[in-house]
mmCIF file as Biopython writes it, N, C-alpha, C and O atoms, coordinates in Angstrom:
data_model
#
loop_
_atom_site.group_PDB
_atom_site.id
_atom_site.type_symbol
_atom_site.label_atom_id
_atom_site.label_alt_id
_atom_site.label_comp_id
_atom_site.label_asym_id
_atom_site.label_entity_id
_atom_site.label_seq_id
_atom_site.pdbx_PDB_ins_code
_atom_site.Cartn_x
_atom_site.Cartn_y
_atom_site.Cartn_z
_atom_site.occupancy
_atom_site.B_iso_or_equiv
_atom_site.auth_seq_id
_atom_site.auth_asym_id
_atom_site.pdbx_PDB_model_num
ATOM 1   N N  . UNK A ? 1  ? 182.754 187.383 42.470 1.0 0.0 1  A 1 
ATOM 2   C CA . UNK A ? 1  ? 182.993 186.798 41.162 1.0 0.0 1  A 1 
ATOM 3   C C  . UNK A ? 1  ? 182.348 185.422 41.123 1.0 0.0 1  A 1 
ATOM 4   O O  . UNK A ? 1  ? 182.247 184.765 42.159 1.0 0.0 1  A 1 
ATOM 5   N N  . UNK A ? 2  ? 181.911 184.973 39.962 1.0 0.0 2  A 1 
ATOM 6   C CA . UNK A ? 2  ? 181.379 183.610 39.855 1.0 0.0 2  A 1 
ATOM 7   C C  . UNK A ? 2  ? 182.497 182.594 40.095 1.0 0.0 2  A 1 
ATOM 8   O O  . UNK A ? 2  ? 183.661 182.855 39.788 1.0 0.0 2  A 1 
ATOM 9   N N  . UNK A ? 3  ? 182.138 181.450 40.640 1.0 0.0 3  A 1 
ATOM 10  C CA . UNK A ? 3  ? 183.150 180.444 40.987 1.0 0.0 3  A 1 
ATOM 11  C C  . UNK A ? 3  ? 183.891 179.932 39.746 1.0 0.0 3  A 1 
ATOM 12  O O  . UNK A ? 3  ? 185.015 179.441 39.852 1.0 0.0 3  A 1 
ATOM 13  N N  . UNK A ? 4  ? 183.268 180.046 38.582 1.0 0.0 4  A 1 
ATOM 14  C CA . UNK A ? 4  ? 183.915 179.598 37.350 1.0 0.0 4  A 1 
ATOM 15  C C  . UNK A ? 4  ? 185.145 180.456 37.018 1.0 0.0 4  A 1 
ATOM 16  O O  . UNK A ? 4  ? 186.045 179.997 36.313 1.0 0.0 4  A 1 
ATOM 17  N N  . UNK A ? 5  ? 185.189 181.698 37.523 1.0 0.0 5  A 1 
ATOM 18  C CA . UNK A ? 5  ? 186.314 182.606 37.280 1.0 0.0 5  A 1 
ATOM 19  C C  . UNK A ? 5  ? 187.288 182.664 38.453 1.0 0.0 5  A 1 
ATOM 20  O O  . UNK A ? 5  ? 188.274 183.399 38.398 1.0 0.0 5  A 1 
ATOM 21  N N  . UNK A ? 6  ? 187.029 181.911 39.497 1.0 0.0 6  A 1 
ATOM 22  C CA . UNK A ? 6  ? 187.831 181.981 40.720 1.0 0.0 6  A 1 
ATOM 23  C C  . UNK A ? 6  ? 189.205 181.326 40.532 1.0 0.0 6  A 1 
ATOM 24  O O  . UNK A ? 6  ? 189.359 180.419 39.713 1.0 0.0 6  A 1 
ATOM 25  N N  . UNK A ? 7  ? 190.200 181.789 41.294 1.0 0.0 7  A 1 
ATOM 26  C CA . UNK A ? 7  ? 191.537 181.187 41.211 1.0 0.0 7  A 1 
ATOM 27  C C  . UNK A ? 7  ? 191.546 179.765 41.772 1.0 0.0 7  A 1 
ATOM 28  O O  . UNK A ? 7  ? 190.762 179.426 42.658 1.0 0.0 7  A 1 
ATOM 29  N N  . UNK A ? 8  ? 192.440 178.951 41.242 1.0 0.0 8  A 1 
ATOM 30  C CA . UNK A ? 8  ? 192.540 177.547 41.648 1.0 0.0 8  A 1 
ATOM 31  C C  . UNK A ? 8  ? 193.394 177.432 42.911 1.0 0.0 8  A 1 
ATOM 32  O O  . UNK A ? 8  ? 194.345 178.188 43.105 1.0 0.0 8  A 1 
ATOM 33  N N  . UNK A ? 9  ? 193.039 176.479 43.759 1.0 0.0 9  A 1 
ATOM 34  C CA . UNK A ? 9  ? 193.758 176.154 45.002 1.0 0.0 9  A 1 
ATOM 35  C C  . UNK A ? 9  ? 193.810 177.303 46.008 1.0 0.0 9  A 1 
ATOM 36  O O  . UNK A ? 9  ? 194.800 177.458 46.722 1.0 0.0 9  A 1 
ATOM 37  N N  . UNK A ? 10 ? 192.766 178.092 46.064 1.0 0.0 10 A 1 
ATOM 38  C CA . UNK A ? 10 ? 192.643 179.147 47.071 1.0 0.0 10 A 1 
ATOM 39  C C  . UNK A ? 10 ? 191.326 178.956 47.807 1.0 0.0 10 A 1 
ATOM 40  O O  . UNK A ? 10 ? 190.311 178.606 47.205 1.0 0.0 10 A 1 
ATOM 41  N N  . UNK A ? 11 ? 191.352 179.191 49.122 1.0 0.0 11 A 1 
ATOM 42  C CA . UNK A ? 11 ? 190.109 179.109 49.884 1.0 0.0 11 A 1 
ATOM 43  C C  . UNK A ? 11 ? 189.222 180.290 49.529 1.0 0.0 11 A 1 
ATOM 44  O O  . UNK A ? 11 ? 189.665 181.438 49.509 1.0 0.0 11 A 1 
ATOM 45  N N  . UNK A ? 12 ? 187.963 179.986 49.250 1.0 0.0 12 A 1 
ATOM 46  C CA . UNK A ? 12 ? 187.006 181.009 48.850 1.0 0.0 12 A 1 
ATOM 47  C C  . UNK A ? 12 ? 185.800 180.960 49.771 1.0 0.0 12 A 1 
ATOM 48  O O  . UNK A ? 12 ? 185.423 179.897 50.264 1.0 0.0 12 A 1 
ATOM 49  N N  . UNK A ? 13 ? 185.208 182.105 49.997 1.0 0.0 13 A 1 
ATOM 50  C CA . UNK A ? 13 ? 184.000 182.210 50.803 1.0 0.0 13 A 1 
ATOM 51  C C  . UNK A ? 13 ? 182.816 182.369 49.856 1.0 0.0 13 A 1 
ATOM 52  O O  . UNK A ? 13 ? 182.842 183.207 48.954 1.0 0.0 13 A 1 
ATOM 53  N N  . UNK A ? 14 ? 181.786 181.567 50.063 1.0 0.0 14 A 1 
ATOM 54  C CA . UNK A ? 14 ? 180.588 181.655 49.234 1.0 0.0 14 A 1 
ATOM 55  C C  . UNK A ? 14 ? 179.766 182.852 49.698 1.0 0.0 14 A 1 
ATOM 56  O O  . UNK A ? 14 ? 179.337 182.913 50.851 1.0 0.0 14 A 1 
ATOM 57  N N  . UNK A ? 15 ? 179.551 183.798 48.798 1.0 0.0 15 A 1 
ATOM 58  C CA . UNK A ? 15 ? 178.806 185.006 49.138 1.0 0.0 15 A 1 
ATOM 59  C C  . UNK A ? 15 ? 177.311 184.850 48.889 1.0 0.0 15 A 1 
ATOM 60  O O  . UNK A ? 15 ? 176.491 185.163 49.752 1.0 0.0 15 A 1 
ATOM 61  N N  . UNK A ? 16 ? 176.963 184.358 47.685 1.0 0.0 16 A 1 
ATOM 62  C CA . UNK A ? 16 ? 175.556 184.191 47.328 1.0 0.0 16 A 1 
ATOM 63  C C  . UNK A ? 16 ? 175.399 183.051 46.349 1.0 0.0 16 A 1 
ATOM 64  O O  . UNK A ? 16 ? 176.321 182.709 45.608 1.0 0.0 16 A 1 
ATOM 65  N N  . UNK A ? 17 ? 174.205 182.467 46.360 1.0 0.0 17 A 1 
ATOM 66  C CA . UNK A ? 17 ? 173.844 181.447 45.381 1.0 0.0 17 A 1 
ATOM 67  C C  . UNK A ? 17 ? 172.613 181.977 44.652 1.0 0.0 17 A 1 
ATOM 68  O O  . UNK A ? 17 ? 171.541 182.103 45.243 1.0 0.0 17 A 1 
ATOM 69  N N  . UNK A ? 18 ? 172.769 182.284 43.377 1.0 0.0 18 A 1 
ATOM 70  C CA . UNK A ? 18 ? 171.723 182.952 42.596 1.0 0.0 18 A 1 
ATOM 71  C C  . UNK A ? 18 ? 170.908 181.956 41.772 1.0 0.0 18 A 1 
ATOM 72  O O  . UNK A ? 18 ? 170.922 182.007 40.542 1.0 0.0 18 A 1 
ATOM 73  N N  . UNK A ? 19 ? 170.204 181.061 42.442 1.0 0.0 19 A 1 
ATOM 74  C CA . UNK A ? 19 ? 169.382 180.073 41.755 1.0 0.0 19 A 1 
ATOM 75  C C  . UNK A ? 19 ? 167.983 180.085 42.356 1.0 0.0 19 A 1 
ATOM 76  O O  . UNK A ? 19 ? 167.708 180.805 43.315 1.0 0.0 19 A 1 
ATOM 77  N N  . UNK A ? 20 ? 167.115 179.281 41.778 1.0 0.0 20 A 1 
ATOM 78  C CA . UNK A ? 20 ? 165.771 179.156 42.326 1.0 0.0 20 A 1 
ATOM 79  C C  . UNK A ? 20 ? 165.829 178.405 43.665 1.0 0.0 20 A 1 
ATOM 80  O O  . UNK A ? 20 ? 166.846 177.790 43.988 1.0 0.0 20 A 1 
ATOM 81  N N  . UNK A ? 21 ? 164.776 178.455 44.414 1.0 0.0 21 A 1 
ATOM 82  C CA . UNK A ? 21 ? 164.762 177.879 45.768 1.0 0.0 21 A 1 
ATOM 83  C C  . UNK A ? 21 ? 165.014 176.373 45.773 1.0 0.0 21 A 1 
ATOM 84  O O  . UNK A ? 21 ? 165.713 175.868 46.652 1.0 0.0 21 A 1 
ATOM 85  N N  . UNK A ? 22 ? 164.460 175.657 44.812 1.0 0.0 22 A 1 
ATOM 86  C CA . UNK A ? 22 ? 164.646 174.202 44.769 1.0 0.0 22 A 1 
ATOM 87  C C  . UNK A ? 22 ? 166.121 173.844 44.590 1.0 0.0 22 A 1 
ATOM 88  O O  . UNK A ? 22 ? 166.645 172.986 45.299 1.0 0.0 22 A 1 
ATOM 89  N N  . UNK A ? 23 ? 166.782 174.495 43.653 1.0 0.0 23 A 1 
ATOM 90  C CA . UNK A ? 23 ? 168.206 174.238 43.404 1.0 0.0 23 A 1 
ATOM 91  C C  . UNK A ? 23 ? 169.042 174.684 44.592 1.0 0.0 23 A 1 
ATOM 92  O O  . UNK A ? 23 ? 169.999 174.009 44.970 1.0 0.0 23 A 1 
ATOM 93  N N  . UNK A ? 24 ? 168.683 175.828 45.187 1.0 0.0 24 A 1 
ATOM 94  C CA . UNK A ? 24 ? 169.414 176.338 46.338 1.0 0.0 24 A 1 
ATOM 95  C C  . UNK A ? 24 ? 169.342 175.348 47.498 1.0 0.0 24 A 1 
ATOM 96  O O  . UNK A ? 24 ? 170.348 175.114 48.168 1.0 0.0 24 A 1 
ATOM 97  N N  . UNK A ? 25 ? 168.172 174.764 47.744 1.0 0.0 25 A 1 
ATOM 98  C CA . UNK A ? 25 ? 168.023 173.766 48.816 1.0 0.0 25 A 1 
ATOM 99  C C  . UNK A ? 25 ? 168.875 172.534 48.521 1.0 0.0 25 A 1 
ATOM 100 O O  . UNK A ? 25 ? 169.483 171.972 49.432 1.0 0.0 25 A 1 
ATOM 101 N N  . UNK A ? 26 ? 168.925 172.110 47.262 1.0 0.0 26 A 1 
ATOM 102 C CA . UNK A ? 26 ? 169.735 170.951 46.889 1.0 0.0 26 A 1 
ATOM 103 C C  . UNK A ? 26 ? 171.222 171.241 47.127 1.0 0.0 26 A 1 
ATOM 104 O O  . UNK A ? 26 ? 171.942 170.404 47.670 1.0 0.0 26 A 1 
ATOM 105 N N  . UNK A ? 27 ? 171.670 172.421 46.722 1.0 0.0 27 A 1 
ATOM 106 C CA . UNK A ? 27 ? 173.072 172.780 46.934 1.0 0.0 27 A 1 
ATOM 107 C C  . UNK A ? 27 ? 173.393 172.884 48.426 1.0 0.0 27 A 1 
ATOM 108 O O  . UNK A ? 27 ? 174.480 172.496 48.852 1.0 0.0 27 A 1 
ATOM 109 N N  . UNK A ? 28 ? 172.466 173.398 49.211 1.0 0.0 28 A 1 
ATOM 110 C CA . UNK A ? 28 ? 172.669 173.470 50.660 1.0 0.0 28 A 1 
ATOM 111 C C  . UNK A ? 28 ? 172.812 172.084 51.262 1.0 0.0 28 A 1 
ATOM 112 O O  . UNK A ? 28 ? 173.617 171.882 52.171 1.0 0.0 28 A 1 
ATOM 113 N N  . UNK A ? 29 ? 172.036 171.123 50.763 1.0 0.0 29 A 1 
ATOM 114 C CA . UNK A ? 29 ? 172.155 169.759 51.275 1.0 0.0 29 A 1 
ATOM 115 C C  . UNK A ? 29 ? 173.508 169.134 50.922 1.0 0.0 29 A 1 
ATOM 116 O O  . UNK A ? 29 ? 173.958 168.205 51.592 1.0 0.0 29 A 1 
ATOM 117 N N  . UNK A ? 30 ? 174.155 169.647 49.870 1.0 0.0 30 A 1 
ATOM 118 C CA . UNK A ? 30 ? 175.489 169.179 49.485 1.0 0.0 30 A 1 
ATOM 119 C C  . UNK A ? 30 ? 176.596 169.926 50.234 1.0 0.0 30 A 1 
ATOM 120 O O  . UNK A ? 30 ? 177.764 169.544 50.166 1.0 0.0 30 A 1 
ATOM 121 N N  . UNK A ? 31 ? 176.219 170.995 50.950 1.0 0.0 31 A 1 
ATOM 122 C CA . UNK A ? 31 ? 177.202 171.745 51.722 1.0 0.0 31 A 1 
ATOM 123 C C  . UNK A ? 31 ? 177.563 173.094 51.141 1.0 0.0 31 A 1 
ATOM 124 O O  . UNK A ? 31 ? 178.406 173.798 51.698 1.0 0.0 31 A 1 
ATOM 125 N N  . UNK A ? 32 ? 176.944 173.470 50.034 1.0 0.0 32 A 1 
ATOM 126 C CA . UNK A ? 32 ? 177.215 174.770 49.420 1.0 0.0 32 A 1 
ATOM 127 C C  . UNK A ? 32 ? 176.244 175.773 50.023 1.0 0.0 32 A 1 
ATOM 128 O O  . UNK A ? 32 ? 175.111 175.920 49.563 1.0 0.0 32 A 1 
ATOM 129 N N  . UNK A ? 33 ? 176.709 176.458 51.059 1.0 0.0 33 A 1 
ATOM 130 C CA . UNK A ? 33 ? 175.862 177.400 51.785 1.0 0.0 33 A 1 
ATOM 131 C C  . UNK A ? 33 ? 176.527 178.776 51.815 1.0 0.0 33 A 1 
ATOM 132 O O  . UNK A ? 33 ? 177.739 178.902 51.640 1.0 0.0 33 A 1 
ATOM 133 N N  . UNK A ? 34 ? 175.715 179.792 52.037 1.0 0.0 34 A 1 
ATOM 134 C CA . UNK A ? 34 ? 176.243 181.140 52.150 1.0 0.0 34 A 1 
ATOM 135 C C  . UNK A ? 34 ? 177.214 181.201 53.318 1.0 0.0 34 A 1 
ATOM 136 O O  . UNK A ? 34 ? 176.941 180.646 54.383 1.0 0.0 34 A 1 
ATOM 137 N N  . UNK A ? 35 ? 178.340 181.865 53.131 1.0 0.0 35 A 1 
ATOM 138 C CA . UNK A ? 35 ? 179.440 181.998 54.092 1.0 0.0 35 A 1 
ATOM 139 C C  . UNK A ? 35 ? 180.244 180.716 54.277 1.0 0.0 35 A 1 
ATOM 140 O O  . UNK A ? 35 ? 181.113 180.660 55.147 1.0 0.0 35 A 1 
ATOM 141 N N  . UNK A ? 36 ? 179.972 179.686 53.478 1.0 0.0 36 A 1 
ATOM 142 C CA . UNK A ? 36 ? 180.765 178.459 53.530 1.0 0.0 36 A 1 
ATOM 143 C C  . UNK A ? 36 ? 182.099 178.647 52.827 1.0 0.0 36 A 1 
ATOM 144 O O  . UNK A ? 36 ? 182.284 179.590 52.057 1.0 0.0 36 A 1 
ATOM 145 N N  . UNK A ? 37 ? 183.022 177.740 53.100 1.0 0.0 37 A 1 
ATOM 146 C CA . UNK A ? 37 ? 184.354 177.783 52.482 1.0 0.0 37 A 1 
ATOM 147 C C  . UNK A ? 37 ? 184.441 176.684 51.424 1.0 0.0 37 A 1 
ATOM 148 O O  . UNK A ? 37 ? 184.046 175.543 51.662 1.0 0.0 37 A 1 
ATOM 149 N N  . UNK A ? 38 ? 184.965 177.050 50.248 1.0 0.0 38 A 1 
ATOM 150 C CA . UNK A ? 38 ? 185.087 176.126 49.126 1.0 0.0 38 A 1 
ATOM 151 C C  . UNK A ? 38 ? 186.418 176.411 48.424 1.0 0.0 38 A 1 
ATOM 152 O O  . UNK A ? 38 ? 186.884 177.551 48.427 1.0 0.0 38 A 1 
ATOM 153 N N  . UNK A ? 39 ? 187.030 175.392 47.825 1.0 0.0 39 A 1 
ATOM 154 C CA . UNK A ? 39 ? 188.294 175.549 47.101 1.0 0.0 39 A 1 
ATOM 155 C C  . UNK A ? 39 ? 188.130 174.965 45.704 1.0 0.0 39 A 1 
ATOM 156 O O  . UNK A ? 39 ? 187.680 173.828 45.561 1.0 0.0 39 A 1 
ATOM 157 N N  . UNK A ? 40 ? 188.484 175.718 44.681 1.0 0.0 40 A 1 
ATOM 158 C CA . UNK A ? 40 ? 188.428 175.237 43.302 1.0 0.0 40 A 1 
ATOM 159 C C  . UNK A ? 40 ? 189.666 174.387 43.042 1.0 0.0 40 A 1 
ATOM 160 O O  . UNK A ? 40 ? 190.791 174.862 43.200 1.0 0.0 40 A 1 
ATOM 161 N N  . UNK A ? 41 ? 189.465 173.140 42.646 1.0 0.0 41 A 1 
ATOM 162 C CA . UNK A ? 41 ? 190.577 172.244 42.339 1.0 0.0 41 A 1 
ATOM 163 C C  . UNK A ? 41 ? 190.936 172.284 40.858 1.0 0.0 41 A 1 
ATOM 164 O O  . UNK A ? 41 ? 192.115 172.237 40.506 1.0 0.0 41 A 1 
ATOM 165 N N  . UNK A ? 42 ? 189.939 172.370 39.993 1.0 0.0 42 A 1 
ATOM 166 C CA . UNK A ? 42 ? 190.197 172.491 38.558 1.0 0.0 42 A 1 
ATOM 167 C C  . UNK A ? 42 ? 188.995 173.131 37.880 1.0 0.0 42 A 1 
ATOM 168 O O  . UNK A ? 42 ? 187.868 173.080 38.375 1.0 0.0 42 A 1 
ATOM 169 N N  . UNK A ? 43 ? 189.273 173.731 36.739 1.0 0.0 43 A 1 
ATOM 170 C CA . UNK A ? 43 ? 188.234 174.407 35.988 1.0 0.0 43 A 1 
ATOM 171 C C  . UNK A ? 43 ? 188.553 174.268 34.511 1.0 0.0 43 A 1 
ATOM 172 O O  . UNK A ? 43 ? 189.679 174.524 34.085 1.0 0.0 43 A 1 
ATOM 173 N N  . UNK A ? 44 ? 187.572 173.868 33.741 1.0 0.0 44 A 1 
ATOM 174 C CA . UNK A ? 44 ? 187.792 173.737 32.308 1.0 0.0 44 A 1 
ATOM 175 C C  . UNK A ? 44 ? 186.513 173.387 31.586 1.0 0.0 44 A 1 
ATOM 176 O O  . UNK A ? 44 ? 185.727 172.568 32.063 1.0 0.0 44 A 1 
ATOM 177 N N  . UNK A ? 45 ? 186.304 173.996 30.452 1.0 0.0 45 A 1 
ATOM 178 C CA . UNK A ? 45 ? 185.119 173.717 29.654 1.0 0.0 45 A 1 
ATOM 179 C C  . UNK A ? 45 ? 183.821 174.108 30.337 1.0 0.0 45 A 1 
ATOM 180 O O  . UNK A ? 45 ? 182.758 173.589 29.998 1.0 0.0 45 A 1 
ATOM 181 N N  . UNK A ? 46 ? 183.900 175.010 31.288 1.0 0.0 46 A 1 
ATOM 182 C CA . UNK A ? 46 ? 182.705 175.431 31.997 1.0 0.0 46 A 1 
ATOM 183 C C  . UNK A ? 46 ? 182.440 174.658 33.270 1.0 0.0 46 A 1 
ATOM 184 O O  . UNK A ? 46 ? 181.746 175.152 34.159 1.0 0.0 46 A 1 
ATOM 185 N N  . UNK A ? 47 ? 182.978 173.454 33.377 1.0 0.0 47 A 1 
ATOM 186 C CA . UNK A ? 47 ? 182.794 172.649 34.589 1.0 0.0 47 A 1 
ATOM 187 C C  . UNK A ? 47 ? 183.867 173.016 35.616 1.0 0.0 47 A 1 
ATOM 188 O O  . UNK A ? 47 ? 184.999 173.347 35.266 1.0 0.0 47 A 1 
ATOM 189 N N  . UNK A ? 48 ? 183.482 172.948 36.885 1.0 0.0 48 A 1 
ATOM 190 C CA . UNK A ? 48 ? 184.391 173.291 37.967 1.0 0.0 48 A 1 
ATOM 191 C C  . UNK A ? 48 ? 184.367 172.150 38.984 1.0 0.0 48 A 1 
ATOM 192 O O  . UNK A ? 48 ? 183.297 171.713 39.407 1.0 0.0 48 A 1 
ATOM 193 N N  . UNK A ? 49 ? 185.546 171.671 39.374 1.0 0.0 49 A 1 
ATOM 194 C CA . UNK A ? 49 ? 185.653 170.662 40.431 1.0 0.0 49 A 1 
ATOM 195 C C  . UNK A ? 49 ? 186.126 171.382 41.684 1.0 0.0 49 A 1 
ATOM 196 O O  . UNK A ? 49 ? 187.144 172.074 41.669 1.0 0.0 49 A 1 
ATOM 197 N N  . UNK A ? 50 ? 185.376 171.213 42.772 1.0 0.0 50 A 1 
ATOM 198 C CA . UNK A ? 50 ? 185.655 171.939 44.002 1.0 0.0 50 A 1 
ATOM 199 C C  . UNK A ? 50 ? 185.838 170.991 45.171 1.0 0.0 50 A 1 
ATOM 200 O O  . UNK A ? 50 ? 185.270 169.900 45.209 1.0 0.0 50 A 1 
ATOM 201 N N  . UNK A ? 51 ? 186.645 171.436 46.125 1.0 0.0 51 A 1 
ATOM 202 C CA . UNK A ? 51 ? 186.797 170.737 47.395 1.0 0.0 51 A 1 
ATOM 203 C C  . UNK A ? 51 ? 185.884 171.434 48.383 1.0 0.0 51 A 1 
ATOM 204 O O  . UNK A ? 51 ? 185.933 172.652 48.552 1.0 0.0 51 A 1 
ATOM 205 N N  . UNK A ? 52 ? 185.056 170.640 49.029 1.0 0.0 52 A 1 
ATOM 206 C CA . UNK A ? 52 ? 184.085 171.164 49.973 1.0 0.0 52 A 1 
ATOM 207 C C  . UNK A ? 52 ? 184.184 170.322 51.229 1.0 0.0 52 A 1 
ATOM 208 O O  . UNK A ? 52 ? 183.775 169.161 51.236 1.0 0.0 52 A 1 
ATOM 209 N N  . UNK A ? 53 ? 184.724 170.901 52.291 1.0 0.0 53 A 1 
ATOM 210 C CA . UNK A ? 53 ? 185.041 170.176 53.513 1.0 0.0 53 A 1 
ATOM 211 C C  . UNK A ? 53 ? 186.007 169.051 53.162 1.0 0.0 53 A 1 
ATOM 212 O O  . UNK A ? 53 ? 187.122 169.342 52.728 1.0 0.0 53 A 1 
ATOM 213 N N  . UNK A ? 54 ? 185.643 167.798 53.325 1.0 0.0 54 A 1 
ATOM 214 C CA . UNK A ? 54 ? 186.562 166.690 53.013 1.0 0.0 54 A 1 
ATOM 215 C C  . UNK A ? 54 ? 186.205 165.974 51.712 1.0 0.0 54 A 1 
ATOM 216 O O  . UNK A ? 54 ? 186.822 164.962 51.377 1.0 0.0 54 A 1 
ATOM 217 N N  . UNK A ? 55 ? 185.221 166.484 50.979 1.0 0.0 55 A 1 
ATOM 218 C CA . UNK A ? 55 ? 184.801 165.835 49.740 1.0 0.0 55 A 1 
ATOM 219 C C  . UNK A ? 55 ? 185.031 166.713 48.534 1.0 0.0 55 A 1 
ATOM 220 O O  . UNK A ? 55 ? 185.474 167.856 48.649 1.0 0.0 55 A 1 
ATOM 221 N N  . UNK A ? 56 ? 184.722 166.159 47.370 1.0 0.0 56 A 1 
ATOM 222 C CA . UNK A ? 56 ? 184.832 166.902 46.121 1.0 0.0 56 A 1 
ATOM 223 C C  . UNK A ? 56 ? 183.486 166.892 45.424 1.0 0.0 56 A 1 
ATOM 224 O O  . UNK A ? 56 ? 182.707 165.947 45.553 1.0 0.0 56 A 1 
ATOM 225 N N  . UNK A ? 57 ? 183.227 167.953 44.686 1.0 0.0 57 A 1 
ATOM 226 C CA . UNK A ? 57 ? 181.973 168.066 43.951 1.0 0.0 57 A 1 
ATOM 227 C C  . UNK A ? 57 ? 182.258 168.721 42.606 1.0 0.0 57 A 1 
ATOM 228 O O  . UNK A ? 57 ? 183.078 169.634 42.512 1.0 0.0 57 A 1 
ATOM 229 N N  . UNK A ? 58 ? 181.577 168.248 41.568 1.0 0.0 58 A 1 
ATOM 230 C CA . UNK A ? 58 ? 181.710 168.838 40.240 1.0 0.0 58 A 1 
ATOM 231 C C  . UNK A ? 58 ? 180.460 169.663 39.947 1.0 0.0 58 A 1 
ATOM 232 O O  . UNK A ? 58 ? 179.337 169.207 40.160 1.0 0.0 58 A 1 
ATOM 233 N N  . UNK A ? 59 ? 180.672 170.875 39.458 1.0 0.0 59 A 1 
ATOM 234 C CA . UNK A ? 59 ? 179.573 171.771 39.127 1.0 0.0 59 A 1 
ATOM 235 C C  . UNK A ? 59 ? 179.603 172.053 37.632 1.0 0.0 59 A 1 
ATOM 236 O O  . UNK A ? 59 ? 180.660 172.355 37.078 1.0 0.0 59 A 1 
ATOM 237 N N  . UNK A ? 60 ? 178.453 171.957 36.976 1.0 0.0 60 A 1 
ATOM 238 C CA . UNK A ? 60 ? 178.421 172.252 35.543 1.0 0.0 60 A 1 
ATOM 239 C C  . UNK A ? 60 ? 178.440 173.768 35.310 1.0 0.0 60 A 1 
ATOM 240 O O  . UNK A ? 60 ? 178.360 174.549 36.257 1.0 0.0 60 A 1 
ATOM 241 N N  . UNK A ? 61 ? 178.545 174.163 34.066 1.0 0.0 61 A 1 
ATOM 242 C CA . UNK A ? 61 ? 178.687 175.582 33.742 1.0 0.0 61 A 1 
ATOM 243 C C  . UNK A ? 61 ? 177.462 176.388 34.145 1.0 0.0 61 A 1 
ATOM 244 O O  . UNK A ? 61 ? 177.586 177.562 34.493 1.0 0.0 61 A 1 
ATOM 245 N N  . UNK A ? 62 ? 176.290 175.785 34.105 1.0 0.0 62 A 1 
ATOM 246 C CA . UNK A ? 62 ? 175.064 176.488 34.476 1.0 0.0 62 A 1 
ATOM 247 C C  . UNK A ? 62 ? 175.084 176.890 35.951 1.0 0.0 62 A 1 
ATOM 248 O O  . UNK A ? 62 ? 174.752 178.029 36.281 1.0 0.0 62 A 1 
ATOM 249 N N  . UNK A ? 63 ? 175.460 175.992 36.826 1.0 0.0 63 A 1 
ATOM 250 C CA . UNK A ? 63 ? 175.486 176.265 38.266 1.0 0.0 63 A 1 
ATOM 251 C C  . UNK A ? 63 ? 176.720 177.088 38.642 1.0 0.0 63 A 1 
ATOM 252 O O  . UNK A ? 63 ? 176.631 177.977 39.489 1.0 0.0 63 A 1 
ATOM 253 N N  . UNK A ? 64 ? 177.860 176.805 38.026 1.0 0.0 64 A 1 
ATOM 254 C CA . UNK A ? 64 ? 179.100 177.477 38.435 1.0 0.0 64 A 1 
ATOM 255 C C  . UNK A ? 64 ? 179.097 178.972 38.119 1.0 0.0 64 A 1 
ATOM 256 O O  . UNK A ? 64 ? 179.900 179.715 38.685 1.0 0.0 64 A 1 
ATOM 257 N N  . UNK A ? 65 ? 178.232 179.423 37.245 1.0 0.0 65 A 1 
ATOM 258 C CA . UNK A ? 65 ? 178.129 180.853 36.991 1.0 0.0 65 A 1 
ATOM 259 C C  . UNK A ? 65 ? 177.208 181.544 37.995 1.0 0.0 65 A 1 
ATOM 260 O O  . UNK A ? 65 ? 177.188 182.772 38.070 1.0 0.0 65 A 1 
ATOM 261 N N  . UNK A ? 66 ? 176.449 180.768 38.763 1.0 0.0 66 A 1 
ATOM 262 C CA . UNK A ? 66 ? 175.475 181.332 39.697 1.0 0.0 66 A 1 
ATOM 263 C C  . UNK A ? 66 ? 175.915 181.294 41.152 1.0 0.0 66 A 1 
ATOM 264 O O  . UNK A ? 66 ? 175.174 181.728 42.034 1.0 0.0 66 A 1 
ATOM 265 N N  . UNK A ? 67 ? 177.117 180.779 41.414 1.0 0.0 67 A 1 
ATOM 266 C CA . UNK A ? 67 ? 177.649 180.755 42.771 1.0 0.0 67 A 1 
ATOM 267 C C  . UNK A ? 67 ? 178.713 181.848 42.850 1.0 0.0 67 A 1 
ATOM 268 O O  . UNK A ? 67 ? 179.751 181.765 42.194 1.0 0.0 67 A 1 
ATOM 269 N N  . UNK A ? 68 ? 178.447 182.866 43.654 1.0 0.0 68 A 1 
ATOM 270 C CA . UNK A ? 68 ? 179.357 183.997 43.770 1.0 0.0 68 A 1 
ATOM 271 C C  . UNK A ? 68 ? 180.265 183.808 44.987 1.0 0.0 68 A 1 
ATOM 272 O O  . UNK A ? 68 ? 179.800 183.489 46.081 1.0 0.0 68 A 1 
ATOM 273 N N  . UNK A ? 69 ? 181.571 184.011 44.776 1.0 0.0 69 A 1 
ATOM 274 C CA . UNK A ? 69 ? 182.558 183.795 45.835 1.0 0.0 69 A 1 
ATOM 275 C C  . UNK A ? 69 ? 183.515 184.985 45.921 1.0 0.0 69 A 1 
ATOM 276 O O  . UNK A ? 69 ? 183.594 185.816 45.016 1.0 0.0 69 A 1 
ATOM 277 N N  . UNK A ? 70 ? 184.231 185.034 47.034 1.0 0.0 70 A 1 
ATOM 278 C CA . UNK A ? 70 ? 185.309 185.999 47.234 1.0 0.0 70 A 1 
ATOM 279 C C  . UNK A ? 70 ? 186.407 185.285 47.984 1.0 0.0 70 A 1 
ATOM 280 O O  . UNK A ? 70 ? 186.153 184.282 48.650 1.0 0.0 70 A 1 
ATOM 281 N N  . UNK A ? 71 ? 187.624 185.785 47.889 1.0 0.0 71 A 1 
ATOM 282 C CA . UNK A ? 71 ? 188.726 185.148 48.595 1.0 0.0 71 A 1 
ATOM 283 C C  . UNK A ? 71 ? 188.493 185.241 50.098 1.0 0.0 71 A 1 
ATOM 284 O O  . UNK A ? 71 ? 188.155 186.304 50.619 1.0 0.0 71 A 1 
ATOM 285 N N  . UNK A ? 72 ? 188.676 184.116 50.788 1.0 0.0 72 A 1 
ATOM 286 C CA . UNK A ? 72 ? 188.501 184.071 52.231 1.0 0.0 72 A 1 
ATOM 287 C C  . UNK A ? 72 ? 189.670 184.798 52.893 1.0 0.0 72 A 1 
ATOM 288 O O  . UNK A ? 72 ? 190.810 184.708 52.439 1.0 0.0 72 A 1 
ATOM 289 N N  . UNK A ? 73 ? 189.374 185.501 53.947 1.0 0.0 73 A 1 
ATOM 290 C CA . UNK A ? 73 ? 190.427 186.255 54.659 1.0 0.0 73 A 1 
ATOM 291 C C  . UNK A ? 73 ? 190.867 185.491 55.875 1.0 0.0 73 A 1 
ATOM 292 O O  . UNK A ? 73 ? 191.742 185.949 56.609 1.0 0.0 73 A 1 
#
C-alpha cells in the first residue's frame, strides 16, 4: 500500500520506491531505502510525517503515493 494510506504509529517496511532514479537517490540519502523501517506519525491533506530512525521527515502527496510499504513483522 502507498505510505499515504498506511496506519499511524505502526512500524512499516518499505517495499518499493516508484520514482525516477534522481529522486530515488535523494530519498536513499535521507534514509528511505528498500527494506527500511519507517513509522507514520501523522497524515493529512496528502502530506505524511514519518519517523525514520531517530529523525522525522515530511513527505508531500506526490512522493507519499510512490512509496509502497507493508506492516513489519
